C-alpha positions in Angstrom: -16.7 11.6 171.1 -18.8 12.3 168.2 -19.4 16.1 167.6 -23.0 14.9 165.0 -25.3 17.8 166.2 -28.3 16.4 168.3 -31.9 17.1 166.3 -35.0 17.9 168.4 -38.1 15.3 168.5 -39.1 16.7 166.0 -36.6 16.3 163.7 -36.2 12.4 164.9 -39.7 11.6 163.7 -40.2 13.3 161.0 -36.4 11.2 159.7 -38.8 8.3 160.6 -41.4 8.6 157.5 -40.2 10.9 155.6 -42.4 10.2 152.5 -45.7 8.9 152.7 -46.3 4.5 153.1 -47.5 3.0 149.9 -50.6 2.2 151.0 -51.4 6.0 151.4 -49.0 6.6 147.8 -52.1 4.3 146.3 -55.4 5.6 148.1 -54.0 8.9 147.0 -53.9 8.4 143.3 -56.6 6.7 142.7 -58.9 9.6 145.1 -56.8 12.4 142.3 -57.3 9.9 139.9 -61.6 8.8 140.9 -62.3 12.8 141.5 -60.9 13.9 138.0 -63.0 10.7 136.4 -65.9 11.7 138.1 -65.3 15.4 137.9 -64.7 14.8 133.4 -68.2 12.2 133.4 -70.9 14.4 135.8 -70.3 17.5 134.2 -70.0 15.9 130.4 -72.9 14.7 131.3 -74.5 17.5 132.7 -73.6 19.8 130.0 -74.4 17.6 126.9 -77.8 16.9 128.5 -80.4 17.7 124.8 -82.7 20.0 126.7 -83.4 22.5 129.5 -82.9 21.0 133.3 -85.5 21.2 136.5 -83.9 23.2 139.0 -82.9 20.3 141.7 -80.9 18.1 139.0 -78.5 21.6 138.1 -78.1 21.1 142.2 -77.3 17.7 142.1 -75.2 17.6 139.2 -73.6 20.7 141.1 -73.5 18.6 143.6 -71.9 15.7 142.6 -69.3 17.5 140.3 -68.3 19.4 144.1 -67.6 16.5 145.4 -65.6 15.1 142.7 -63.3 17.9 142.8 -62.5 17.4 147.1 -61.7 13.8 146.4 -59.7 15.6 144.0 -58.1 18.6 146.0 -58.0 15.7 149.4 -55.5 12.8 146.2 -53.1 16.5 145.3 -53.1 17.5 149.1 -51.6 14.4 150.6 -49.9 13.5 147.7 -47.8 16.9 148.3 -47.5 16.0 151.7 -44.1 15.2 152.8 -44.6 15.2 156.5 -45.9 12.3 159.3 -50.1 13.2 159.6 -51.1 11.2 162.5 -53.8 9.6 160.6 -55.0 13.6 159.5 -55.3 12.6 156.4 -57.8 9.7 157.3 -60.2 12.2 159.5 -60.2 14.5 156.8 -61.5 11.8 154.4 -64.1 11.1 156.7 -65.3 13.8 156.8 -65.6 14.3 153.2 -67.1 10.8 152.8 -69.8 12.2 155.6 -70.0 16.1 154.1 -71.3 13.9 150.6 -73.6 11.4 152.4 -75.7 13.6 153.9 -75.5 16.5 151.3 -76.5 13.5 149.1 -79.0 12.1 151.4 -80.9 16.1 151.7 -81.3 16.1 148.1 -82.3 12.9 147.5 -85.2 12.8 150.5 -85.9 16.6 148.9 -86.1 15.4 146.1 -88.9 12.9 147.1 -90.9 15.4 148.7 -90.6 17.0 145.4 -92.0 14.1 143.1 -94.6 13.0 146.7 -92.9 9.8 146.3 -92.1 8.9 150.7 -89.1 9.8 151.4 -88.6 6.2 154.0 -86.4 4.4 152.0 -84.5 7.6 150.7 -84.0 8.0 154.5 -83.3 4.6 154.7 -80.5 3.8 152.7 -78.7 7.2 152.7 -79.4 6.6 156.8 -77.4 3.8 156.6 -74.4 5.5 154.0 -74.7 8.7 157.1 -74.4 5.7 160.1 -71.3 4.1 157.4 -69.5 7.4 157.4 -70.3 8.9 160.8 -68.6 5.3 162.0 -65.3 5.2 159.8 -65.1 9.2 161.4 -65.1 8.2 164.6 -62.2 5.5 163.9 -60.1 8.2 162.0 -60.4 10.6 164.9 -59.5 7.8 167.4 -56.8 6.2 165.3 -55.4 10.1 165.5 -56.1 11.2 168.8 -54.1 7.2 169.5 -51.1 8.2 166.8 -50.7 11.5 169.0 -50.8 10.3 172.4 -47.8 7.9 171.5 -46.8 10.6 170.0 -47.1 12.2 173.4 -45.1 9.9 175.8 -42.2 9.5 173.2 -41.2 12.1 173.3 -41.7 13.7 176.4 -43.9 16.4 175.5 -47.3 18.1 176.6 
């Protein structure tokens, strides 16, 4: 008989997937690079404006900068995690996308109302982005639930 210590189910699962897949790693690096580039670009554009800007423009620049920084944080968080995430990364990315599309739609609609140009086109296009982001969020939650259900089935835990 061998004297190997028995490992728990959780340790076995962690050994099966100790690091991110290549696809997830590429996505994390892409989020990190795109978020950093977006932050630099939007911030530079914002602060290099020659004259005073309206309040709604400052709000838009701040919103876009924050969303870019959120993607930087997401990419960094994903690259530093070395445990199985069970699609948590997809759920977080979907919620970031949903929040960004909702906030952008609201901002564009508010600017359209302020200018008196009508909100129909702004809400229609924003609604498409919100619907796509919502569909991705639902799909990510379903995938995470399926993976967690499968883990419970394999480990026998409730």
